[in-house]
All heavy atoms as a GROMACS GRO file, in nm:
protein
  574
    1MET      N    1   1.024   0.761   1.009
    1MET     CA    2   0.932   0.650   1.020
    1MET      C    3   0.900   0.628   1.167
    1MET      O    4   0.988   0.627   1.252
    1MET     CB    5   0.993   0.523   0.961
    1MET     CG    6   0.905   0.402   0.981
    1MET     SD    7   0.973   0.244   0.935
    1MET     CE    8   0.986   0.265   0.761
    2LEU      N    9   0.774   0.610   1.195
    2LEU     CA   10   0.727   0.581   1.330
    2LEU      C   11   0.698   0.432   1.339
    2LEU      O   12   0.630   0.376   1.254
    2LEU     CB   13   0.599   0.661   1.359
    2LEU     CG   14   0.528   0.631   1.491
    2LEU    CD1   15   0.617   0.670   1.609
    2LEU    CD2   16   0.396   0.706   1.496
    3ILE      N   17   0.751   0.367   1.441
    3ILE     CA   18   0.725   0.224   1.462
    3ILE      C   19   0.647   0.209   1.592
    3ILE      O   20   0.691   0.257   1.696
    3ILE     CB   21   0.856   0.144   1.468
    3ILE    CG1   22   0.931   0.158   1.335
    3ILE    CG2   23   0.829  -0.002   1.500
    3ILE    CD1   24   1.068   0.096   1.335
    4LEU      N   25   0.532   0.145   1.581
    4LEU     CA   26   0.446   0.125   1.698
    4LEU      C   27   0.426  -0.023   1.723
    4LEU      O   28   0.425  -0.102   1.631
    4LEU     CB   29   0.308   0.188   1.674
    4LEU     CG   30   0.306   0.339   1.650
    4LEU    CD1   31   0.168   0.383   1.608
    4LEU    CD2   32   0.350   0.413   1.774
    5GLN      N   33   0.408  -0.057   1.848
    5GLN     CA   34   0.377  -0.195   1.884
    5GLN      C   35   0.232  -0.199   1.929
    5GLN      O   36   0.191  -0.123   2.016
    5GLN     CB   37   0.469  -0.241   1.996
    5GLN     CG   38   0.447  -0.384   2.038
    5GLN     CD   39   0.552  -0.427   2.137
    5GLN    OE1   40   0.668  -0.394   2.124
    5GLN    NE2   41   0.510  -0.501   2.238
    6ARG      N   42   0.154  -0.287   1.871
    6ARG     CA   43   0.013  -0.302   1.905
    6ARG      C   44  -0.016  -0.450   1.927
    6ARG      O   45   0.046  -0.535   1.866
    6ARG     CB   46  -0.079  -0.252   1.793
    6ARG     CG   47  -0.060  -0.109   1.751
    6ARG     CD   48  -0.128  -0.005   1.840
    6ARG     NE   49  -0.062   0.007   1.967
    6ARG     CZ   50  -0.119   0.048   2.080
    6ARG    NH1   51  -0.244   0.080   2.082
    6ARG    NH2   52  -0.051   0.059   2.190
    7LYS      N   53  -0.111  -0.479   2.011
    7LYS     CA   54  -0.154  -0.616   2.035
    7LYS      C   55  -0.287  -0.639   1.964
    7LYS      O   56  -0.354  -0.545   1.921
    7LYS     CB   57  -0.173  -0.640   2.185
    7LYS     CG   58  -0.045  -0.630   2.264
    7LYS     CD   59  -0.071  -0.649   2.410
    7LYS     CE   60   0.059  -0.634   2.489
    7LYS     NZ   61   0.039  -0.645   2.634
    8LYS      N   62  -0.326  -0.766   1.953
    8LYS     CA   63  -0.453  -0.801   1.892
    8LYS      C   64  -0.566  -0.722   1.960
    8LYS      O   65  -0.572  -0.713   2.082
    8LYS     CB   66  -0.478  -0.951   1.906
    8LYS     CG   67  -0.604  -0.999   1.838
    8LYS     CD   68  -0.617  -1.148   1.851
    8LYS     CE   69  -0.750  -1.196   1.793
    8LYS     NZ   70  -0.766  -1.339   1.805
    9GLY      N   71  -0.650  -0.659   1.876
    9GLY     CA   72  -0.760  -0.579   1.927
    9GLY      C   73  -0.728  -0.433   1.947
    9GLY      O   74  -0.818  -0.351   1.965
   10GLU      N   75  -0.600  -0.397   1.944
   10GLU     CA   76  -0.560  -0.257   1.959
   10GLU      C   77  -0.554  -0.190   1.822
   10GLU      O   78  -0.549  -0.257   1.719
   10GLU     CB   79  -0.425  -0.246   2.030
   10GLU     CG   80  -0.429  -0.298   2.172
   10GLU     CD   81  -0.295  -0.286   2.243
   10GLU    OE1   82  -0.191  -0.285   2.177
   10GLU    OE2   83  -0.297  -0.278   2.366
   11SER      N   84  -0.556  -0.056   1.823
   11SER     CA   85  -0.557   0.015   1.696
   11SER      C   86  -0.477   0.145   1.705
   11SER      O   87  -0.434   0.185   1.813
   11SER     CB   88  -0.702   0.046   1.654
   11SER     OG   89  -0.764   0.125   1.752
   12ILE      N   90  -0.459   0.206   1.588
   12ILE     CA   91  -0.402   0.340   1.579
   12ILE      C   92  -0.495   0.423   1.492
   12ILE      O   93  -0.570   0.370   1.410
   12ILE     CB   94  -0.258   0.340   1.522
   12ILE    CG1   95  -0.257   0.285   1.380
   12ILE    CG2   96  -0.163   0.261   1.609
   12ILE    CD1   97  -0.125   0.306   1.309
   13VAL      N   98  -0.491   0.553   1.512
   13VAL     CA   99  -0.574   0.645   1.434
   13VAL      C  100  -0.482   0.734   1.352
   13VAL      O  101  -0.386   0.793   1.404
   13VAL     CB  102  -0.663   0.731   1.526
   13VAL    CG1  103  -0.746   0.828   1.445
   13VAL    CG2  104  -0.752   0.641   1.612
   14LEU      N  105  -0.510   0.742   1.222
   14LEU     CA  106  -0.434   0.828   1.131
   14LEU      C  107  -0.523   0.945   1.092
   14LEU      O  108  -0.632   0.924   1.037
   14LEU     CB  109  -0.391   0.751   1.007
   14LEU     CG  110  -0.311   0.623   1.032
   14LEU    CD1  111  -0.290   0.546   0.903
   14LEU    CD2  112  -0.178   0.656   1.096
   15GLY      N  113  -0.479   1.064   1.120
   15GLY     CA  114  -0.562   1.181   1.090
   15GLY      C  115  -0.688   1.177   1.175
   15GLY      O  116  -0.687   1.132   1.289
   16ASP      N  117  -0.797   1.224   1.116
   16ASP     CA  118  -0.924   1.228   1.190
   16ASP      C  119  -1.016   1.111   1.158
   16ASP      O  120  -1.112   1.088   1.230
   16ASP     CB  121  -0.999   1.358   1.156
   16ASP     CG  122  -0.926   1.481   1.208
   16ASP    OD1  123  -0.859   1.470   1.313
   16ASP    OD2  124  -0.935   1.586   1.143
   17ASP      N  125  -0.987   1.038   1.048
   17ASP     CA  126  -1.088   0.943   1.004
   17ASP      C  127  -1.036   0.810   0.951
   17ASP      O  128  -1.107   0.739   0.881
   17ASP     CB  129  -1.177   1.009   0.898
   17ASP     CG  130  -1.097   1.069   0.784
   17ASP    OD1  131  -0.972   1.055   0.783
   17ASP    OD2  132  -1.158   1.127   0.695
   18ILE      N  133  -0.914   0.772   0.986
   18ILE     CA  134  -0.861   0.643   0.944
   18ILE      C  135  -0.819   0.566   1.069
   18ILE      O  136  -0.738   0.614   1.148
   18ILE     CB  137  -0.742   0.658   0.848
   18ILE    CG1  138  -0.784   0.735   0.724
   18ILE    CG2  139  -0.685   0.521   0.811
   18ILE    CD1  140  -0.669   0.774   0.633
   19ILE      N  141  -0.875   0.447   1.084
   19ILE     CA  142  -0.841   0.362   1.200
   19ILE      C  143  -0.783   0.231   1.148
   19ILE      O  144  -0.843   0.164   1.064
   19ILE     CB  145  -0.966   0.333   1.285
   19ILE    CG1  146  -1.026   0.464   1.336
   19ILE    CG2  147  -0.931   0.241   1.402
   19ILE    CD1  148  -1.161   0.448   1.403
   20VAL      N  149  -0.665   0.196   1.197
   20VAL     CA  150  -0.599   0.070   1.162
   20VAL      C  151  -0.594  -0.014   1.289
   20VAL      O  152  -0.534   0.024   1.389
   20VAL     CB  153  -0.456   0.093   1.108
   20VAL    CG1  154  -0.391  -0.039   1.072
   20VAL    CG2  155  -0.458   0.188   0.988
   21SER      N  156  -0.662  -0.130   1.284
   21SER     CA  157  -0.671  -0.218   1.400
   21SER      C  158  -0.602  -0.351   1.371
   21SER      O  159  -0.606  -0.400   1.259
   21SER     CB  160  -0.818  -0.247   1.434
   21SER     OG  161  -0.887  -0.128   1.457
   22VAL      N  162  -0.542  -0.409   1.474
   22VAL     CA  163  -0.483  -0.542   1.462
   22VAL      C  164  -0.596  -0.642   1.486
   22VAL      O  165  -0.651  -0.652   1.596
   22VAL     CB  166  -0.369  -0.563   1.564
   22VAL    CG1  167  -0.311  -0.703   1.551
   22VAL    CG2  168  -0.261  -0.457   1.545
   23SER      N  169  -0.631  -0.714   1.381
   23SER     CA  170  -0.743  -0.807   1.387
   23SER      C  171  -0.700  -0.946   1.435
   23SER      O  172  -0.771  -1.011   1.511
   23SER     CB  173  -0.805  -0.818   1.248
   23SER     OG  174  -0.908  -0.911   1.245
   24ASP      N  175  -0.582  -0.990   1.391
   24ASP     CA  176  -0.533  -1.122   1.428
   24ASP      C  177  -0.382  -1.125   1.411
   24ASP      O  178  -0.327  -1.048   1.332
   24ASP     CB  179  -0.599  -1.229   1.340
   24ASP     CG  180  -0.599  -1.367   1.403
   24ASP    OD1  181  -0.550  -1.382   1.517
   24ASP    OD2  182  -0.646  -1.461   1.338
   25VAL      N  183  -0.316  -1.213   1.484
   25VAL     CA  184  -0.171  -1.223   1.479
   25VAL      C  185  -0.133  -1.370   1.470
   25VAL      O  186  -0.186  -1.454   1.545
   25VAL     CB  187  -0.104  -1.161   1.604
   25VAL    CG1  188   0.046  -1.173   1.598
   25VAL    CG2  189  -0.146  -1.016   1.620
   26GLY      N  190  -0.043  -1.403   1.377
   26GLY     CA  191   0.010  -1.538   1.366
   26GLY      C  192   0.159  -1.538   1.391
   26GLY      O  193   0.216  -1.437   1.429
   27ALA      N  194   0.222  -1.651   1.368
   27ALA     CA  195   0.365  -1.664   1.391
   27ALA      C  196   0.446  -1.570   1.301
   27ALA      O  197   0.544  -1.511   1.345
   27ALA     CB  198   0.409  -1.808   1.369
   28ASP      N  199   0.405  -1.557   1.175
   28ASP     CA  200   0.482  -1.472   1.083
   28ASP      C  201   0.392  -1.383   0.999
   28ASP      O  202   0.424  -1.347   0.887
   28ASP     CB  203   0.572  -1.557   0.993
   28ASP     CG  204   0.494  -1.656   0.909
   28ASP    OD1  205   0.373  -1.673   0.933
   28ASP    OD2  206   0.553  -1.716   0.819
   29TRP      N  207   0.276  -1.347   1.052
   29TRP     CA  208   0.184  -1.259   0.981
   29TRP      C  209   0.097  -1.181   1.080
   29TRP      O  210   0.084  -1.217   1.196
   29TRP     CB  211   0.094  -1.337   0.885
   29TRP     CG  212   0.018  -1.448   0.950
   29TRP    CD1  213   0.060  -1.578   0.963
   29TRP    CD2  214  -0.109  -1.441   1.016
   29TRP    NE1  215  -0.034  -1.651   1.031
   29TRP    CE2  216  -0.140  -1.569   1.064
   29TRP    CE3  217  -0.200  -1.340   1.037
   29TRP    CZ2  218  -0.256  -1.597   1.134
   29TRP    CZ3  219  -0.316  -1.369   1.106
   29TRP    CH2  220  -0.343  -1.497   1.152
   30VAL      N  221   0.041  -1.071   1.029
   30VAL     CA  222  -0.050  -0.988   1.107
   30VAL      C  223  -0.168  -0.953   1.017
   30VAL      O  224  -0.149  -0.916   0.901
   30VAL     CB  225   0.019  -0.857   1.154
   30VAL    CG1  226  -0.081  -0.766   1.223
   30VAL    CG2  227   0.136  -0.887   1.244
   31LYS      N  228  -0.287  -0.965   1.066
   31LYS     CA  229  -0.406  -0.927   0.989
   31LYS      C  230  -0.452  -0.792   1.042
   31LYS      O  231  -0.478  -0.776   1.162
   31LYS     CB  232  -0.517  -1.030   1.007
   31LYS     CG  233  -0.635  -1.007   0.914
   31LYS     CD  234  -0.747  -1.108   0.937
   31LYS     CE  235  -0.708  -1.244   0.886
   31LYS     NZ  236  -0.822  -1.340   0.891
   32LEU      N  237  -0.460  -0.694   0.950
   32LEU     CA  238  -0.501  -0.559   0.986
   32LEU      C  239  -0.639  -0.529   0.932
   32LEU      O  240  -0.674  -0.570   0.822
   32LEU     CB  241  -0.402  -0.457   0.928
   32LEU     CG  242  -0.256  -0.470   0.971
   32LEU    CD1  243  -0.170  -0.372   0.895
   32LEU    CD2  244  -0.243  -0.448   1.120
   33ALA      N  245  -0.717  -0.455   1.009
   33ALA     CA  246  -0.847  -0.405   0.964
   33ALA      C  247  -0.832  -0.255   0.948
   33ALA      O  248  -0.786  -0.186   1.040
   33ALA     CB  249  -0.955  -0.437   1.067
   34ILE      N  250  -0.867  -0.204   0.831
   34ILE     CA  251  -0.851  -0.062   0.802
   34ILE      C  252  -0.988  -0.001   0.777
   34ILE      O  253  -1.060  -0.042   0.687
   34ILE     CB  254  -0.760  -0.041   0.680
   34ILE    CG1  255  -0.624  -0.106   0.707
   34ILE    CG2  256  -0.746   0.107   0.649
   34ILE    CD1  257  -0.535  -0.115   0.586
   35ASP      N  258  -1.023   0.096   0.859
   35ASP     CA  259  -1.149   0.168   0.844
   35ASP      C  260  -1.114   0.308   0.794
   35ASP      O  261  -1.058   0.389   0.868
   35ASP     CB  262  -1.222   0.174   0.978
   35ASP     CG  263  -1.358   0.240   0.968
   35ASP    OD1  264  -1.407   0.261   0.855
   35ASP    OD2  265  -1.415   0.269   1.075
   36ALA      N  266  -1.145   0.333   0.666
   36ALA     CA  267  -1.112   0.460   0.604
   36ALA      C  268  -1.227   0.505   0.515
   36ALA      O  269  -1.303   0.422   0.466
   36ALA     CB  270  -0.984   0.446   0.521
   37PRO      N  271  -1.240   0.635   0.493
   37PRO     CA  272  -1.345   0.684   0.404
   37PRO      C  273  -1.324   0.631   0.262
   37PRO      O  274  -1.210   0.601   0.223
   37PRO     CB  275  -1.330   0.836   0.408
   37PRO     CG  276  -1.228   0.867   0.508
   37PRO     CD  277  -1.160   0.742   0.549
   38PRO      N  278  -1.430   0.621   0.183
   38PRO     CA  279  -1.420   0.569   0.047
   38PRO      C  280  -1.321   0.646  -0.042
   38PRO      O  281  -1.263   0.588  -0.132
   38PRO     CB  282  -1.562   0.583  -0.008
   38PRO     CG  283  -1.650   0.589   0.112
   38PRO     CD  284  -1.569   0.652   0.220
   39LYS      N  285  -1.301   0.774  -0.014
   39LYS     CA  286  -1.211   0.854  -0.098
   39LYS      C  287  -1.063   0.818  -0.075
   39LYS      O  288  -0.978   0.854  -0.156
   39LYS     CB  289  -1.232   1.003  -0.072
   39LYS     CG  290  -1.193   1.045   0.068
   39LYS     CD  291  -1.213   1.191   0.093
   39LYS     CE  292  -1.169   1.220   0.237
   39LYS     NZ  293  -1.199   1.351   0.281
   40VAL      N  294  -1.032   0.746   0.032
   40VAL     CA  295  -0.894   0.709   0.064
   40VAL      C  296  -0.861   0.577  -0.003
   40VAL      O  297  -0.928   0.476   0.020
   40VAL     CB  298  -0.872   0.700   0.217
   40VAL    CG1  299  -0.733   0.650   0.249
   40VAL    CG2  300  -0.898   0.833   0.283
   41LYS      N  301  -0.756   0.578  -0.087
   41LYS     CA  302  -0.710   0.454  -0.151
   41LYS      C  303  -0.631   0.372  -0.050
   41LYS      O  304  -0.542   0.423   0.015
   41LYS     CB  305  -0.617   0.486  -0.268
   41LYS     CG  306  -0.680   0.474  -0.401
   41LYS     CD  307  -0.575   0.460  -0.510
   41LYS     CE  308  -0.534   0.593  -0.565
   41LYS     NZ  309  -0.450   0.581  -0.683
   42VAL      N  310  -0.665   0.243  -0.039
   42VAL     CA  311  -0.590   0.151   0.046
   42VAL      C  312  -0.546   0.036  -0.043
   42VAL      O  313  -0.629  -0.041  -0.091
   42VAL     CB  314  -0.676   0.099   0.164
   42VAL    CG1  315  -0.596   0.002   0.249
   42VAL    CG2  316  -0.726   0.215   0.249
   43LEU      N  317  -0.415   0.026  -0.067
   43LEU     CA  318  -0.360  -0.078  -0.154
   43LEU      C  319  -0.244  -0.147  -0.087
   43LEU      O  320  -0.167  -0.086  -0.012
   43LEU     CB  321  -0.310  -0.016  -0.286
   43LEU     CG  322  -0.414   0.050  -0.375
   43LEU    CD1  323  -0.346   0.122  -0.489
   43LEU    CD2  324  -0.510  -0.054  -0.429
   44ARG      N  325  -0.228  -0.276  -0.116
   44ARG     CA  326  -0.109  -0.348  -0.070
   44ARG      C  327   0.009  -0.301  -0.154
   44ARG      O  328  -0.003  -0.277  -0.274
   44ARG     CB  329  -0.129  -0.499  -0.087
   44ARG     CG  330  -0.241  -0.553  -0.003
   44ARG     CD  331  -0.250  -0.704  -0.008
   44ARG     NE  332  -0.207  -0.764  -0.131
   44ARG     CZ  333  -0.285  -0.833  -0.213
   44ARG    NH1  334  -0.412  -0.849  -0.187
   44ARG    NH2  335  -0.238  -0.887  -0.323
   45SER      N  336   0.125  -0.288  -0.092
   45SER     CA  337   0.242  -0.235  -0.162
   45SER      C  338   0.283  -0.321  -0.281
   45SER      O  339   0.328  -0.269  -0.383
   45SER     CB  340   0.360  -0.218  -0.066
   45SER     OG  341   0.393  -0.343  -0.007
   46GLU      N  342   0.262  -0.454  -0.273
   46GLU     CA  343   0.301  -0.539  -0.385
   46GLU      C  344   0.213  -0.514  -0.507
   46GLU      O  345   0.257  -0.532  -0.621
   46GLU     CB  346   0.302  -0.687  -0.347
   46GLU     CG  347   0.170  -0.744  -0.304
   46GLU     CD  348   0.145  -0.736  -0.155
   46GLU    OE1  349   0.208  -0.655  -0.086
   46GLU    OE2  350   0.058  -0.811  -0.108
   47LEU      N  351   0.089  -0.467  -0.487
   47LEU     CA  352   0.004  -0.433  -0.602
   47LEU      C  353   0.052  -0.305  -0.670
   47LEU      O  354   0.048  -0.293  -0.792
   47LEU     CB  355  -0.142  -0.418  -0.558
   47LEU     CG  356  -0.209  -0.544  -0.507
   47LEU    CD1  357  -0.353  -0.514  -0.467
   47LEU    CD2  358  -0.204  -0.653  -0.612
   48ILE      N  359   0.099  -0.211  -0.591
   48ILE     CA  360   0.154  -0.087  -0.646
   48ILE      C  361   0.279  -0.119  -0.727
   48ILE      O  362   0.298  -0.070  -0.838
   48ILE     CB  363   0.184   0.014  -0.534
   48ILE    CG1  364   0.053   0.057  -0.468
   48ILE    CG2  365   0.260   0.135  -0.588
   48ILE    CD1  366   0.071   0.136  -0.341
   49GLU      N  367   0.365  -0.206  -0.672
   49GLU     CA  368   0.488  -0.246  -0.742
   49GLU      C  369   0.454  -0.322  -0.870
   49GLU      O  370   0.518  -0.300  -0.974
   49GLU     CB  371   0.575  -0.331  -0.650
   49GLU     CG  372   0.702  -0.382  -0.714
   49GLU     CD  373   0.794  -0.272  -0.764
   49GLU    OE1  374   0.791  -0.160  -0.711
   49GLU    OE2  375   0.869  -0.299  -0.860
   50ALA      N  376   0.356  -0.409  -0.867
   50ALA     CA  377   0.317  -0.485  -0.986
   50ALA      C  378   0.265  -0.390  -1.094
   50ALA      O  379   0.296  -0.407  -1.212
   50ALA     CB  380   0.212  -0.590  -0.951
   51ALA      N  381   0.186  -0.291  -1.056
   51ALA     CA  382   0.134  -0.194  -1.152
   51ALA      C  383   0.249  -0.115  -1.214
   51ALA      O  384   0.250  -0.089  -1.336
   51ALA     CB  385   0.034  -0.101  -1.085
   52ARG      N  386   0.346  -0.076  -1.132
   52ARG     CA  387   0.462  -0.002  -1.183
   52ARG      C  388   0.539  -0.087  -1.283
   52ARG      O  389   0.574  -0.042  -1.393
   52ARG     CB  390   0.555   0.041  -1.069
   52ARG     CG  391   0.675   0.125  -1.119
   52ARG     CD  392   0.791   0.125  -1.021
   52ARG     NE  393   0.843  -0.007  -0.989
   52ARG     CZ  394   0.921  -0.079  -1.069
   52ARG    NH1  395   0.956  -0.034  -1.188
   52ARG    NH2  396   0.964  -0.198  -1.033
   53ALA      N  397   0.565  -0.213  -1.247
   53ALA     CA  398   0.639  -0.303  -1.336
   53ALA      C  399   0.562  -0.327  -1.464
   53ALA      O  400   0.620  -0.335  -1.573
   53ALA     CB  401   0.668  -0.435  -1.265
   54ASN      N  402   0.430  -0.336  -1.454
   54ASN     CA  403   0.346  -0.358  -1.571
   54ASN      C  404   0.355  -0.237  -1.666
   54ASN      O  405   0.368  -0.254  -1.787
   54ASN     CB  406   0.201  -0.381  -1.527
   54ASN     CG  407   0.116  -0.435  -1.637
   54ASN    OD1  408   0.165  -0.486  -1.737
   54ASN    ND2  409  -0.014  -0.425  -1.620
   55ARG      N  410   0.351  -0.117  -1.610
   55ARG     CA  411   0.364   0.004  -1.692
   55ARG      C  412   0.500   0.009  -1.760
   55ARG      O  413   0.512   0.044  -1.878
   55ARG     CB  414   0.343   0.130  -1.608
   55ARG     CG  415   0.198   0.160  -1.578
   55ARG     CD  416   0.180   0.298  -1.517
   55ARG     NE  417   0.259   0.319  -1.396
   55ARG     CZ  418   0.222   0.284  -1.274
   55ARG    NH1  419   0.105   0.227  -1.256
   55ARG    NH2  420   0.299   0.307  -1.170
   56GLU      N  421   0.605  -0.025  -1.685
   56GLU     CA  422   0.740  -0.024  -1.741
   56GLU      C  423   0.754  -0.128  -1.852
   56GLU      O  424   0.816  -0.102  -1.955
   56GLU     CB  425   0.845  -0.047  -1.633
   56GLU     CG  426   0.865   0.072  -1.543
   56GLU     CD  427   0.973   0.050  -1.439
   56GLU    OE1  428   1.035  -0.059  -1.437
   56GLU    OE2  429   0.994   0.141  -1.357
   57ALA      N  430   0.694  -0.245  -1.833
   57ALA     CA  431   0.699  -0.349  -1.935
   57ALA      C  432   0.627  -0.302  -2.061
   57ALA      O  433   0.675  -0.324  -2.173
   57ALA     CB  434   0.638  -0.479  -1.883
   58ALA      N  435   0.515  -0.235  -2.043
   58ALA     CA  436   0.440  -0.184  -2.158
   58ALA      C  437   0.517  -0.075  -2.231
   58ALA      O  438   0.507  -0.061  -2.353
   58ALA     CB  439   0.304  -0.133  -2.112
   59ASP      N  440   0.598   0.001  -2.156
   59ASP     CA  441   0.679   0.108  -2.215
   59ASP      C  442   0.812   0.055  -2.269
   59ASP      O  443   0.889   0.131  -2.327
   59ASP     CB  444   0.710   0.216  -2.111
   59ASP     CG  445   0.587   0.295  -2.071
   59ASP    OD1  446   0.487   0.290  -2.145
   59ASP    OD2  447   0.590   0.360  -1.965
   60GLY      N  448   0.838  -0.074  -2.245
   60GLY     CA  449   0.965  -0.132  -2.291
   60GLY      C  450   1.082  -0.103  -2.199
   60GLY      O  451   1.196  -0.123  -2.235
   61LYS      N  452   1.056  -0.057  -2.076
   61LYS     CA  453   1.163  -0.022  -1.982
   61LYS      C  454   1.202  -0.136  -1.888
   61LYS      O  455   1.308  -0.135  -1.830
   61LYS     CB  456   1.122   0.100  -1.898
   61LYS     CG  457   1.104   0.226  -1.978
   61LYS     CD  458   1.062   0.340  -1.890
   61LYS     CE  459   1.034   0.465  -1.972
   61LYS     NZ  460   0.982   0.573  -1.889
   62ALA      N  461   1.113  -0.234  -1.871
   62ALA     CA  462   1.142  -0.344  -1.779
   62ALA      C  463   1.232  -0.447  -1.846
   62ALA      O  464   1.222  -0.471  -1.965
   62ALA     CB  465   1.013  -0.409  -1.734
   63THR      N  466   1.319  -0.507  -1.766
   63THR     CA  467   1.405  -0.613  -1.818
   63THR      C  468   1.340  -0.749  -1.789
   63THR      O  469   1.248  -0.759  -1.708
   63THR     CB  470   1.543  -0.609  -1.750
   63THR    OG1  471   1.527  -0.641  -1.612
   63THR    CG2  472   1.610  -0.473  -1.767
   64ILE      N  473   1.389  -0.851  -1.854
   64ILE     CA  474   1.340  -0.988  -1.829
   64ILE      C  475   1.360  -1.023  -1.682
   64ILE      O  476   1.274  -1.085  -1.620
   64ILE     CB  477   1.413  -1.089  -1.920
   64ILE    CG1  478   1.376  -1.064  -2.066
   64ILE    CG2  479   1.380  -1.231  -1.880
   64ILE    CD1  480   1.229  -1.083  -2.098
   65THR      N  481   1.471  -0.981  -1.623
   65THR     CA  482   1.498  -1.008  -1.481
   65THR      C  483   1.392  -0.943  -1.394
   65THR      O  484   1.344  -1.004  -1.298
   65THR     CB  485   1.638  -0.956  -1.443
   65THR    OG1  486   1.735  -1.016  -1.527
   65THR    CG2  487   1.670  -0.987  -1.297
   66ASP      N  488   1.353  -0.819  -1.425
   66ASP     CA  489   1.248  -0.751  -1.350
   66ASP      C  490   1.118  -0.829  -1.356
   66ASP      O  491   1.048  -0.846  -1.256
   66ASP     CB  492   1.223  -0.609  -1.405
   66ASP     CG  493   1.341  -0.516  -1.385
   66ASP    OD1  494   1.422  -0.540  -1.294
   66ASP    OD2  495   1.351  -0.419  -1.463
   67ILE      N  496   1.081  -0.875  -1.474
   67ILE     CA  497   0.956  -0.947  -1.492
   67ILE      C  498   0.960  -1.082  -1.420
   67ILE      O  499   0.864  -1.121  -1.354
   67ILE     CB  500   0.925  -0.964  -1.642
   67ILE    CG1  501   0.901  -0.826  -1.704
   67ILE    CG2  502   0.804  -1.055  -1.664
   67ILE    CD1  503   0.897  -0.824  -1.855
   68LYS      N  504   1.074  -1.153  -1.428
   68LYS     CA  505   1.087  -1.281  -1.356
   68LYS      C  506   1.074  -1.259  -1.206
   68LYS      O  507   1.007  -1.336  -1.137
   68LYS     CB  508   1.221  -1.346  -1.387
   68LYS     CG  509   1.228  -1.411  -1.523
   68LYS     CD  510   1.365  -1.475  -1.542
   68LYS     CE  511   1.379  -1.540  -1.677
   68LYS     NZ  512   1.513  -1.598  -1.696
   69LYS      N  513   1.137  -1.154  -1.155
   69LYS     CA  514   1.130  -1.124  -1.012
   69LYS      C  515   0.987  -1.096  -0.971
   69LYS      O  516   0.940  -1.145  -0.868
   69LYS     CB  517   1.219  -1.004  -0.980
   69LYS     CG  518   1.225  -0.969  -0.834
   69LYS     CD  519   1.319  -0.853  -0.811
   69LYS     CE  520   1.322  -0.812  -0.666
   69LYS     NZ  521   1.406  -0.695  -0.641
   70LEU      N  522   0.914  -1.021  -1.051
   70LEU     CA  523   0.776  -0.990  -1.022
   70LEU      C  524   0.690  -1.117  -1.020
   70LEU      O  525   0.608  -1.137  -0.932
   70LEU     CB  526   0.720  -0.891  -1.126
   70LEU     CG  527   0.575  -0.853  -1.111
   70LEU    CD1  528   0.554  -0.778  -0.979
   70LEU    CD2  529   0.532  -0.766  -1.227
   71LEU      N  530   0.713  -1.206  -1.116
   71LEU     CA  531   0.634  -1.330  -1.125
   71LEU      C  532   0.663  -1.423  -1.007
   71LEU      O  533   0.578  -1.502  -0.968
   71LEU     CB  534   0.662  -1.401  -1.256
   71LEU     CG  535   0.609  -1.330  -1.382
   71LEU    CD1  536   0.655  -1.402  -1.506
   71LEU    CD2  537   0.458  -1.320  -1.377
   72LYS      N  538   0.782  -1.412  -0.950
   72LYS     CA  539   0.819  -1.495  -0.834
   72LYS      C  540   0.776  -1.429  -0.704
   72LYS      O  541   0.811  -1.477  -0.597
   72LYS     CB  542   0.970  -1.519  -0.831
   72LYS     CG  543   1.018  -1.609  -0.941
   72LYS     CD  544   1.167  -1.630  -0.930
   72LYS     CE  545   1.218  -1.722  -1.039
   72LYS     NZ  546   1.362  -1.744  -1.029
   73GLY      N  547   0.702  -1.320  -0.710
   73GLY     CA  548   0.656  -1.253  -0.590
   73GLY      C  549   0.763  -1.171  -0.523
   73GLY      O  550   0.762  -1.151  -0.402
   74GLY      N  551   0.857  -1.119  -0.601
   74GLY     CA  552   0.962  -1.034  -0.547
   74GLY      C  553   1.082  -1.109  -0.496
   74GLY      O  554   1.176  -1.050  -0.445
   75ARG      N  555   1.082  -1.242  -0.507
   75ARG     CA  556   1.197  -1.323  -0.459
   75ARG      C  557   1.291  -1.350  -0.574
   75ARG      O  558   1.250  -1.368  -0.687
   75ARG     CB  559   1.148  -1.456  -0.401
   75ARG     CG  560   1.055  -1.440  -0.284
   75ARG     CD  561   1.010  -1.572  -0.230
   75ARG     NE  562   0.958  -1.661  -0.330
   75ARG     CZ  563   0.832  -1.664  -0.370
   75ARG    NH1  564   0.745  -1.581  -0.318
   75ARG    NH2  565   0.789  -1.749  -0.461
   76GLU      N  566   1.417  -1.355  -0.545
   76GLU     CA  567   1.518  -1.388  -0.645
   76GLU      C  568   1.534  -1.538  -0.654
   76GLU      O  569   1.519  -1.610  -0.563
   76GLU     CB  570   1.653  -1.325  -0.608
   76GLU     CG  571   1.652  -1.176  -0.620
   76GLU     CD  572   1.660  -1.125  -0.763
   76GLU    OE1  573   1.704  -1.198  -0.852
   76GLU    OE2  574   1.622  -1.011  -0.784
   0.00000   0.00000   0.00000
């Protein structure tokens, strides 16, 4: 894993055509602007986790505890 430090207005380039810029910074949050081609999927990790949990629930693999955790936003 690579960890970079960027300030507001600075960016990083991934590959040849993806630019991630720091748009704004708060006390406990960062707003990122992502410029990527339409073919590149950009998703928040919690949406990927919610989709996984939803599939597991539909398959009967998720427990009630898993579903409660998901509904609480990942907090116990």
